[in-house]
Every structure is written in C-alpha cells, then in structure tokens.
C-alpha angles and dihedrals in degrees: 000000000000099000096158126063112265089213105045105008095237117145112265134225119224117242116222121199130202135040106329123225121221092270092055091046089054092048091051092048089054092049097246096120137011124232112230098191131245097289112089114187130188109278094018110165123249098203140025134189133218090262092060099255116142131197144174124244120200093196098099093161092054093049091047091053091049091049093046090052091053094046091050089061089058095050098257114174114265115259118256111272116253119237107235128245113279098036118167139183132202117242139169093047093311093302093112140026132214116217134191133178114210113252096029127104103225141064122217125214109209119197119173111246094015134087115268115259116219124201113190120201137182109274152013095256126226109308103210094087143318145206136199118228118190123198117242091247090048092232095118138034129196126208102205115191138176134190101216086234100082101283129110139168144170137216121204124214132189113229098185139083091354127006110245144139110251104179144292151207126257164302085243125179098235146089123245149142129261118297118257128216125218115242092257092049093236096112135049120194125198121181120201137167116260139210099283095240134156109259114260096007109064088225118144106255091221089064088066092056112133117158091199098048128101093199123120133209136179112256114207097206103159145023133224113210115201123193121190116210143257094009093044095226104176129214131182125206122189111222115212144179130203107241137175108249085231089071111123110243089231088071099060097029087063094058111112123214095211124114091004096128104081099176143339119218129183091271110024147021118230116212129189111213119221090245094056118265128105121233130187132219115201115227119235113277122233129224121215091275091052094248118145112245107175144348096216122206116359096224131001122195115240097178140014116287126223105279094226090059100036126225124312110276121257119207142150121260116224115253110274118255119256112284107268119238104236116231116193129207114230108177106296095347131085111206131184110250113248097011103051091223112157109246097177147306134271128213121193111220117207113240138160117224129002118314111226105172136032141182133179127204128207126254116015088032110231127181123205116192129184126193148187091277090064092244129129129216129192122202140181102234095205092062104019090232130125113275130212120329112344108237109253133209131052126264134174123289110297120244099176143003123193133190120218144154111235128192110260093007105060120205111003139169119221124201132201126192134206090243093053104268121148121197134180127199137177105253095216103042101025089227116145112252089204139348116280115270128204119226123215096248143107090263130275133279102175142007140187137179113240130188115225125214090256092056098257117135112219133180116246108207133188117208126211090255091057097259113147120197144151122252137193106249093217101048101021088226121142117261116210127332126326116278088211120012097203143324140117117354118272112240098183140004135195139166125240117201110212128210091247091060097259122128115215125199117225122198136188108214132201176352089219124217109236092230093055100101095167099056123133127230128295091261125038137176125218130194106210091199094060139059108262137223120218090263098048124229127320120271104070117118111258122239088251092055091045090052090051087056091051097259118126095143111043109191102171143023130198139172123240134185109215123169090347094307126112108226134185115239123203127190125197125214090249095056100266112145127189139175122223137190106237090206094072108355093251122153114254116210126329116322125228105253122230110283111149105066128251116316093002100120119070108164144027136200141154127238144158109275136188112324091018093279120143111258135184119231125202127183126222123201095187098046093039094226148093123246115213115195128188104207092194096058102017091236114153127197126190112207106202102207098162092229133096103248117201105166134041139186131170145177118186111311094352120092122182118201125188120202137175093274106034149315134294130200112205124193120194111229102207102037100122 
C-alpha cells in the first residue's frame, strides 16, 4: 500500500466511496478515513494527505484488509464465510454429486459408474465465496456467489433430464442472502439491498433529510428478484417503507438484507423486514397459455409495523414487459430458442485489450474500434477482416468515436479520448487525416458530429466537467461559446435533425452530485446555432415524464427515424426504452418497461431488425446479452451472447458489440 504521500511524505488518509454504514461514519468522525461521496469517477484517488495531495493505490487487497481491521474495532458484522475451493453437493437422491472449483467456468456432475457430465457457464462467478442451492424437486441447482466487495450473482443449472446451464443473474452490485426456491421448484427468490431512493423519483432518500420536518416519503431500500423456471423469466420488485424524512440515515443504512426471505409458496413470497413486520409479495399469475399477466401489489402488510417507521409501503408494480424471445448463440449462428430459426450470425473480431468506443460507417460498412491500449482498429463488417490501412500510433483511452461525412473530406471517423485527445481518420482507408491534437480540457466523455446552418460539420464534445462545446474537426479548436459551461457529466450524446433544417444536440446527463442544487434534467436539448441557457432549449422530456415511462436513471440517448419522423430515444439503466417527440418532449407510443435490473444496461443503438423494421438495441453487462426491441410491434428479443457487452454501434443490418474480452460483429439474417 502507498500510505504516505508520494509528493511530501506526509501520512495519508484512505478515501472511501459509496453510502457509508454506521461503522464507516464513526471512523470518519474520528478522522481515520475520509468519505468520498457516492459518485466514483475514473481516476478517483484512494488516499489524500494533510497538504491536499491525492494519489491512487493499486493495492486493493491491502486497503481492504486495513479497512476490515478498522471496522472490526467498531463491531462491524463479520463477513460471510467463503466456501472453499472444491465444494460439492449431493443431488439426485444422493446418487450423484455436483462439483465446482472456484475460478473455473464449469460444473461437473459425477455419478459412479457413468461418464462425468460437464456444464460450462459464462464466468467465472464472484470469487469471495459461494453456495449451492438445490430445488426441492431436484430439477434445478443454483450456484450462488459473492465477491465480498458488494457484488453477487447466481447461475442456474438444470439437473434433469440432462445436466446443463440455463442462465443466471449478475454480477449485481448489491448485498443479499441466499436464494430460496418455492416448494414446487418453479420460483426462485433473491432479496438484495437497493439504492435507497425515494419511490417514483430516483432521488437519493438522504437528500430529503430534514430533522425539523413532519413530512413522509417512501424509501425503496431493497429489491426482490424473482426468477420463474424453467424459462428463467425475471421480475424485479422494489421493496419500500414509509418513513419520516427526519429519519437519521444511520437507521436505514444499518438494515441488512440477509435472511429476509422467510418462505416462498406457490403464490407469494413472505419477507421479514429488519424492523420486525412480515410483508408478502404476490407472485405473477398465469393465464391458461402460461403467459404472465400482472405482478399485483408490490408489497402488502401482514402485520403491524413499528410505529416510528410506519407500515411497509404498498404500491403498484408496472406491467411486465413482453416476454422476450430468447435467441441463443451457437458458434457463429444465432438461433431462436425452441424453433431453431436462424436470427443472425456472429463474427469474432481479433483485438488486443478492452475496446471502449465504437463507430460504424455506411456502405461499405466499416467499423472503427478504440481501446484501453490507445490503439485503433478498422474492419470490414461484411467479412470481419481488417480494412484499409490500420491506424497507427497510440493515443489515450477512447471515450467516443463518431462517423460523419464532411465537406471536402468525405466519410471520416473522429475520436475523442479521456485525456483530451482528438483524432480524425478516413473511414475507407483508415489513414489519418491529420495528427491527433490535444484539447485544453478535463478530458472527454462523449462526442457527436453536428451539421451547422452554413453547411459546416463540427464536432460537439462533452468534457468530464460537463462543459459542452463545438470544435473544428481539423484543428480541434473551439468554435463559438460553450453550449454548457459546466455541470453534471454527460453520459451520452446524439444529434436530432429537425424538419426546419436545424440539428439539435441531445445529452443524457449524470450521475448527479447530491450538492448540485442547480442541475438540469436527466435529458437536455441544445441548439448549436443559438446562445444557450443552462437548461438547454425546450423539447426534452422532463424528469417527471421520464419517471412516468419508467426511467429514473437515463444512461443513453439516440436518434431514430420512424414513419418519417426523427424521434429522441432514451434508455434507462434497468432496460426501459422510450421514444419522444423533440418538438414538445411528449412520449411517442408505448415505452418498453424496465426489465433488466438496476444498472444492467450500458449502451444503446438502432439497427435494421427482422423483416427490415427499425429496432432499438440495448446492451446488458450483468445479463450478458443484447435486448432488441421493435417499437412498432412491441416484439422483444434477448440475444444471449455469454459476454458482458458495454459498447454498441450499428449501421443497417450490422451491429458491433464490444465486451470485456473482445469484439463481436452481428448481422441480422432477415432484415430485408
């Protein structure tokens, strides 16, 4: 560990991020650690000294041991014991055993006198510890794992008739107890802590704290995850409690999500809250064709709650999204589960290092990808082979890549890095149009190409401090005044052509610092031809409208032409997708409800789907899949790729997906 300042030698104080528990609050009050807040940015420091110097420390294990030692002095609960390497469990009436060695990505079913059966799964799972949970009918087995650092996940296996992995949940940033099966083995319940938000707003409950107020609000402090077997349909229920806003945060931050699930019946899950009462969550009801119709009330009180906390909150759960058609990856082919119909093909593109930004150009389709190593690669998406001259040189880590056609230059690909670099390459040959330049900025988080009224094409860039401004693509120099001087970080950016010839810029902002009382909404529009206010120009959906569509955490925006209209698309971190009219911020059509769990979705793009219809594609790290939604018909496909995708780009039938270990090129089969 680097416990002393590298600059002045003074002893350092460790910085802890996230929502602190009572033990951490006590340590901070005594000056043993510093609290860094709930916003963790790239490059955030791990230590600071009395003279104000800050530095990073790669020794995570050492810092964790030091922190555990301090927490033990304050009576923190002991961590869950890890199950050692080589754990096994008896199944099939004791005739067989299932074995797993930590760090590997397969379970083995051992039956004396018979060949071993091996079931590989995406992984490996979290390495802090694990448990096996077997359904009462011994038809399914769950490998439940946790990291010890606030992450957990589970993998589900079929034991009969053939041993196989059928899906899972995670990794999820949460704490929780072991999953529980219903007596008939058709349901699996997992209870985890949540994000401590005010129901229906996404606002941090602690922001409502007022020791002198008599007001109340519903705190969504936990989540119940329900999986229906064998199809693994997943539901999420927010669990809330009605609290006075004068409640000290130490009260609810001390609640533990372990041993909350008391029992699971064939129609409900009974939970025991940390403050005493039991509440019940009804399971989804089936129609005669086994389709889910409703989840019913979110939580129903079974007994009186502690009066100082109020009763458990009762609220309606939004209607579940349409059941996704599962599409499986079998080598280079994507096939519809159950029918065997070919949905598309997958090519694996060879890369070194993690790819962090992508862009695709039209005819011939070219893909430019930039990664953590600062290198660029150019591919022909129809063949999956390198195209033109591979861009040379090394730059900083890429935050964004955009494709555009510029007067005098033709099709180009622009790049922006987290350290402030700006590059420009010919999209066909890969040759650099000019040498990379470095802007005087805090580094970039997003970029888009925007056409001005005079025909010029400029680069709109968002800096790490929230500043949005236009830049000359050749020199990298700013053009005109800032559109937004500073504010919350910009997560995503897109351009919306308007019927009057204007091109608006749409941004998804966040995460928001809790002390920023002047922030705008999650989504804002900017007119690059006009002087801007701090909130942009009218037409963006308000936070209230976004919440009504199930979006309290917008992570990505995109533009989409549907029936001759250019619409704004927003995607929430939990999978919710909605279309908006940028003229007045009104919702267009029915949105796709949340369906992927908090923080699951990381990227959004548009492509041509089955039948040639325009579809919206979102990527999920935690579920290791893509969701493809047809807004015209409501059809939803889940492409199980087995990798955690974090970046997307598309043009027509070609979809590029970057994950932690490489890059995939997907072509839709029936997109004519």
